[in-house]
N, C-alpha and C positions, 0 to 999 in steps of 0.2 A: 834525462830528467834525474836528478839525484834523489836520494831517499826521502829527504825533507820535502822537496817539491812534490814527490809521488804521494807522500802521506797527506799533504795539504789538498792535493787534487781529490783523492779518495774521500777525505773528510768532508769537503765541500759538496762533492757529488752525492754522497750518501745522505748527508744531513738535510739537503734540500728535497730528498725523496721520502723522508720520514713524515708520516701524517700525524698531525696533532689534533686530538679530539678533546675539546674543552669539557670540563665538568663530567668526566667519566672515569671511574665508575660512581664517583660522588662529586658534589659541588666543590669546585676549587682545584680539582686535579686536572692537570694537563697530560692526558694519556699519550704516550709516544708509541704509535702503531707502526710496526715494522712489515706489515703485510704487503704494502706497495713495493718493498724492496725485493719481494719474492715473486710478485706478479708479473714483473717485467724481466724477461730472460737476460737482457743485457745488463740491467742493474743487479740482478742476482749474481751474475758472473763477476761484476766488479766488486761486489761485496766480498765474495769468496776470494777473489784475487788479492784484495787488500790484506787478508789474513795470510794468504799464501806467501805474498811478498815479505810480510813481516817475519814469518816463521820458517821459511824454506831452508835457511842455513842454521837453524837452532838444532840442538840435539834433543829431540822429542820422541819418547817411546810411546806415550799414550796421550790421547785427547779425551779428557773427561768432560762430558757435556751434561749440562743441567736441564732437567725436565721443565718445559717441553720445547721451548723455542730454541734452546741451545742445540737440540738434536738436529734441527733443520739445516743449520749452518755446519754443524759438526760432521755429518755424513760426508758432505762434499769436501770439507777441509781435510778430514782424515784420509780420504782417497787421494787428494792432491799431494799430501805430505807423506803418504805411504806409512801411516802410523795406525795403531789400533785405536778404536773408539769405545769408550765404556759409558753407559748411562748412569747418571745420578738422578734417582727418581723420588717422587713423593712416596712416603711410607705405604707399604702394602702393594706395591706394583711390580716388584722384582720376585721371581719365582724360586731363587736359590737362596742359600744362607747369606745373610747380609750383616753389615755393620750399619748403625743408625746414629744419627746426630739430630738433636732438636735445636731450634732457633726461635728467636722472638720475632713475632709479627706485630703490627700496629695494634692489633686487638686479639692477643692470644699467642699461641705457639704453633709451630709446624715441625715436621720431621722429614729428613731426606735419608736415602739409603744407597748403598753401593754393595755390589756383590763382594764377598770376602776374597774371592780369587781374581778380582778385576785388575788389581795393581800389585806388582811385586816389589819387594824392598829394593830401593835404589833406582827404580824406573823414574825417568824424567817425564813430568806431566804437565800438559798445558790445560788449564781449567777454562771453560768456555761457557758463556751464557749470552743471552741477547741484550741484557741491560743490567747495570749496576745502580741500585737505588740505595737502600739502607745497608746493604752488604751482608745481611743476615744469611741468605741462602748460599752465597759464596764462601763466607766464613765457615758455615757448617759443612759444605762440600770440601773445603780445604782441610778441615779437621779429619774428615773421613779419609782423605788421600794420605795425610800424615800418619794416621792410625795404621794404615796398611804399609807404611814405609816408603811411599812415593815422595819424590822431591819435586815441588812445584816450580816450574820454570817461570810462569807468569799467569795471572788471571786476566782473561780477555773478554771483551764485550763489544757489541756494536755501539751501544750508547752508555754513556756515563751521566748521571744526574748528580754532580758533585755537591749541590746544595743539601742533599739528603745524607751525605757523610759516608757512604759506602766505600768509595774508593780510598778515602782517608783512613778508614778502619782497616781495610786490607793492608795498606802500606804500613800502618802502625804495627800490624802483625807480621811484618817483614815479608809481605808478598808484593811482588812487582805487578803493576796494573797497566794494561793497555786498553784503550777504547778508540774506536774509529772517530766518533764525534761525541760532543758534550751538548747538553741543554742546561744552561744555568738560569735559575730564578725566573723561569718562564712558565 
């Protein structure tokens, strides 16, 4: 199976196992629930394997995982890739000196933090989260990585919601984007 066929297999397999919950948390929202991907051991292994197959031959020093679902995949992936893993957390959750970045939400702002010593200048960083929606969290995380001198190899997620524009904003900011599957206009 070549890389294209392999990606299509993983995409279709994972996509069919994401649970859609209509009208949650508010009317009109189709919530993409990844918990079924982790409940089944074979599915979770395929999920992690998809990222492993994509990145095993990349030069990655650090896996930067976004709070909180990025941590779930990140631990297993960092182990498989033999990289370090650093958490990008919501403000006030990290105990050491941090750098902080705010970003816009639909109704207000939020902030993410990273330990000041988490990434060294010149380190190659893979940025990981479960989902790309409007891109605010990933762009804020990318700003933190850049501030510490890290070089982002790619921003990766299980799911991209391209209609919300996040992946386009990341690409416009010169960040390569990878997602296993997409849900458009649904």
